N, C-alpha and C positions, 0 to 999 in steps of 0.2 A: 796302140798296144792293147791287148786283151789280158786282163789280170783277174785271177780267181782267188778269193780269200776264203780260207776254211779256218774257223776258230772254235775254241771251246771257251765258254764264258759262264762260270758258275754264279757270279753275282753281278754280271753285266759290265764289268770293267773291260774285258777283252772285246766285247761287242761294241762298246763306245770307241776303243781304239780303232777297231776295224771300220766303223762308220766314218771316223775322222779321216782315215787313210783313203777310203772311198771318195769322200768329198774332195780331198786335195787332188787325187789323181783325175777325177772327172772334170774338175775345173781346168786341167791341163789337156783335156781332150782324149783321155784314155777311158776305155770300157772296163768297168769293174763290177763283178758279181761277188756279193758277200753271202756266205752260208755258214750256219752252225754245223759242226761235224755231225750232229744228231739228225740233220736233214738229208744227208747224202751217203751214198755208198762209196767207200774209198777206192774200190776197183772200177768205178764207173765216172771218174772225173772227166768232164768235157775238156777239150783242147784249150789251152791258153798260152800266152807268151811268157807268163810269169805266174807262179803259184805263191801265195803268202799264207803261212801257217802261224797261228797264234794260240797260246796256251796259258792258263794260270799255272802257278807253281804251287804244288802241295808237297810238303816234306822235302823240299829241295829238288823235286822232279816235276816234269810236265804231268798233268793229271793223267790217270790211267786211260781214260777214253781217248785222249790225244795220242798217247804212245801207241795204243792198239790201232787207231786210225792210220797213223803214219806207217806202221809196219805192214799194213794191208794195201797201202797206196801203190798203184801200178802206173807208172809214168815212164816214158822212154828215157834211156840214159842220155845225159846231156841237158835234161830239162832244167830250167833255171827256177830258183825259189829264193824267198826271203822269209825270215822268221821273226816273231816277237814273243816275248813272254812278260807276264805281269809277276811281280814279286812284292811281298810285304816289305816296306822300308825298314832298314835297320833302326833299332831303338836301343837306348842305353840299358844295361843290365839293371834289374830293379834293386838288387842288393848292393852292387858296387858303384852304379852310376856310369860305368865305363861302356864305351861303344864297342861293338864286336870288331875284331881284327878283320883284315881282308881275307885271311885264310878261313876264318870262321864264317864270313859271309859267303865265300865261294862254296862251302859245303851246302848251304841253303839256296844257292842260285845255279843249280846245274841243269835247269830246263833247256837252255840254248845248246849247250854241248851235247846233251842227250838227243835232242831233236836233230841236230846236225849229223851225229853219228848215224842215226837211222837213215836219214835222207842220202847222205853221201854214200853209204854202203849200197844204195840202190842206183848209184851213178848220177845223181842229181847234182847240180852245180849251184852253190850258194852265191847270192848276189849281195845280200845285206842282212844284218840282224839288229835287234833293238830290245833293250830292257826298259820296262815302264814299271814304276813303283806305285804301290797303293799305300795310303796312310795307315789303314787297318785291313784286316783280312777281307772284309766285305766292301772296301772302298772308303772314301772316294780316291780317285786317281791323284797322284802328287800334283803339287802346284807346277804349272809350266809343262804338263805332259803334251799339250798340243804342239809345242815347239819341238819336242823329241819326235813326234810323228812328222812334222814338217822336215826335219833333218833326215829322217829315215827315207822319206819320199825323195828328197834331193839326192841322197846317196844312191838309191836305186836308179834313178834317172841318169845320174852321171855315170854309173857303172855300165849301164846298158847303152849309154850315149844316145839317149832320146830326151825330148823335152815335154 
């Protein structure tokens, strides 16, 4: 299977996730190309069996560059995709010590729904999605993040019925 990953990575966290994904898929015999969205034109993406898009989250949304990139992507209807987003891990309120509620966190973790809306409106078909957390805005990635990437890979392969 040929897989193309397009990611935005301000502090290198998304690039780390994309590279781990590439390593896991290539060890299973799949060809994987990884690109920053700054390196390619969204209207000129080469053919692939699966496209993976990854973005950091800023103010609850995918960064502007990724939103613009996805809006300009031109892929045939029915094209399969997977997405991942990095989010800053929830922390207790400094004044009260209380953790944010699920509703509060949902307001700051809208990257995946926003990216899905853009891609589904173009007729693309979602295969899998993954959230990865960073300890602080600039990183590092949360403990155990590699296991999340392994699970993401396994979900994609199971959904596509390939090994």
